[in-house]
C-alpha positions in Angstrom: 0.0 0.0 0.0 1.0 3.6 -0.1 2.7 5.4 2.8 4.1 8.8 3.6 6.9 8.6 6.1 7.7 11.5 8.6 5.9 14.3 6.7 6.6 17.8 8.0 3.7 19.5 9.8 1.9 21.6 8.7 1.4 20.0 5.3 -1.1 18.7 2.9 -0.4 15.3 1.4 -2.1 14.6 -2.0 -4.2 11.6 -2.3 -3.7 10.3 -5.8 -7.1 8.6 -6.3 -10.7 9.2 -5.1 -11.8 7.8 -1.8 -14.4 5.0 -2.0 -16.3 2.9 0.4 -14.1 0.6 2.5 -10.7 2.6 2.2 -8.8 3.6 5.3 -6.4 6.3 6.0 -4.2 5.8 9.1 -2.1 8.5 10.8 0.6 7.2 13.2 2.4 9.7 15.4 2.7 11.2 18.8 1.4 14.3 20.5 4.2 16.9 21.2 4.6 17.6 24.9 3.3 20.9 26.3 0.3 22.4 28.0 -1.3 24.3 25.2 -0.9 21.8 22.4 -3.6 20.9 19.8 -3.5 19.3 16.5 -5.8 18.5 13.6 -6.1 16.0 10.9 -8.3 17.0 7.9 -9.6 15.6 4.6 -9.4 18.4 2.0 -11.2 19.2 -1.2 -9.8 22.4 -2.8 -10.3 25.1 -0.2 -13.0 23.1 1.7 -12.4 20.9 4.7 -14.5 17.7 4.2 -13.6 16.3 7.6 -11.8 18.2 10.5 -10.7 16.1 13.4 -9.2 18.5 16.1 -7.6 17.1 19.2 -7.7 19.8 21.9 -5.7 19.6 25.1 -6.0 23.2 26.6 -9.0 24.3 28.7 -11.1 21.3 27.3 -9.8 17.9 26.7 -12.0 17.1 23.6 -11.9 16.0 20.0 -13.9 18.3 17.8 -15.1 17.1 14.4 -16.6 19.4 11.8 -16.5 20.4 8.2 -16.1 23.7 6.5 -17.4 24.8 3.1 -17.2 28.2 1.5 -15.6 29.6 4.8 -18.6 28.5 6.8 -18.2 25.8 9.6 -21.0 23.3 10.2 -22.2 22.1 13.6 -19.4 20.7 15.8 -19.5 17.1 17.0 -17.5 16.7 20.3 -16.1 13.7 22.0 -13.7 13.1 24.9 -10.1 13.3 23.8 -8.5 9.8 24.4 -5.0 11.1 24.0 -2.4 12.7 26.4 0.8 14.7 25.8 3.7 12.8 24.5 1.5 9.8 23.8 1.8 7.7 20.6 -1.4 7.2 18.7 -2.9 5.5 15.7 -5.8 7.4 14.1 -7.9 5.5 11.6 -10.4 7.0 9.3 -12.4 4.4 7.5 -14.7 5.5 4.7 -18.2 4.0 4.6 -21.0 4.8 2.3 -22.8 7.2 4.7 -20.0 8.2 7.2 -16.5 8.1 8.3 -15.7 5.6 11.1 -13.0 7.2 13.3 -11.0 5.2 15.8 -8.0 6.0 18.0 -5.6 3.3 19.2 -8.1 0.6 18.0 -11.0 2.2 20.1 -14.0 3.6 18.3 -14.1 7.4 18.7 -17.0 8.4 16.5 -18.9 8.1 13.2 -19.0 11.3 11.3 -21.7 11.5 8.7 -20.7 12.7 5.2 -21.6 16.4 4.7 -19.8 16.6 1.3 -19.1 13.7 -1.2 -16.2 11.7 0.1 -15.1 11.2 -3.6 -14.1 14.8 -3.7 -11.3 14.5 -1.2 -8.0 15.5 -2.7 -5.6 15.6 0.2 -5.0 14.9 3.9 -3.9 18.0 6.0 -1.8 17.8 9.1 -1.4 20.8 11.4 -0.7 21.7 15.0 1.6 20.3 17.7 2.1 16.7 16.5 4.8 14.6 15.1 3.7 12.3 12.4 5.6 9.0 11.8 3.5 7.7 8.9 0.3 8.2 6.9 -0.9 5.0 5.5 -3.5 4.4 2.8 -5.2 1.0 2.7 -7.8 -0.5 0.4 -7.1 1.5 -2.7 -7.1 -0.4 -5.9 -4.2 1.2 -7.9 -5.7 -0.1 -11.1 -4.6 2.5 -13.6 -2.1 5.4 -13.7 -3.3 8.8 -12.8 -4.0 10.9 -15.8 -4.8 14.2 -14.1 -8.6 14.2 -15.0 -11.1 16.1 -13.0 -13.6 14.1 -11.0 -16.5 16.5 -10.4 -17.4 19.1 -7.7 -14.4 21.2 -9.1 -11.8 18.7 -7.8 -9.0 17.5 -9.8 -6.3 15.0 -8.7 -3.8 16.6 -11.0 -2.5 18.6 -8.0 -3.8 20.2 -4.9 -3.2 23.9 -4.8 -5.5 25.3 -2.2 -4.1 27.4 0.7 -3.9 25.3 3.8 -3.3 26.1 7.5 -4.2 28.5 10.2 -4.4 32.3 10.4 -5.7 34.7 7.9 -2.8 34.3 5.5 -3.0 30.5 5.6 -0.1 28.2 4.6 0.8 27.2 1.2 1.8 23.5 1.8 4.6 21.7 0.2 3.5 18.4 -1.2 5.4 15.1 -1.0 5.6 13.6 -4.4 4.0 10.2 -4.9 6.2 7.2 -4.2 7.8 5.4 -7.2 5.4 3.2 -9.1 2.4 4.9 -7.5 -0.7 4.0 -9.5 -4.2 5.3 -9.0 -7.7 4.1 -9.6 -10.0 6.3 -11.6 
């Protein structure tokens, strides 16, 4: 399968084929030590955040899930944060037809309903106070080479160019190139 090893944070890592029912994206890393540390893992489509999973440690020890389209956030879904500072974690996001199944360290955290078509996801964003060891993609078919064709909703897998990050100026991410012999299903 396809892996990104030790990506810098913040970054957006291009996903070279559309998500489909049954695929899993896993993020392996550890929370950086400190009192005011937060981090987020996001599934991105152009300038939109299809899925926002924000681990918060300051004032409230929660995981906030949401989505943002056209600079407007939807209603938050909150759960208890199972992580602690300096702790290693395995975050798994499994795509199902109607929702994302999200687990942390093999324990179910939440199911987040699709608010935007999961097939439009172009990248995974990583930001905040986290060290990521690996991002792993599982269940993709890799049937044909990617041809850079648009797939609807204005999304194109030819390259992800939206501004990503925090603050009014945002962050223009660098993208890791696909690994050698990376093929995509279209």
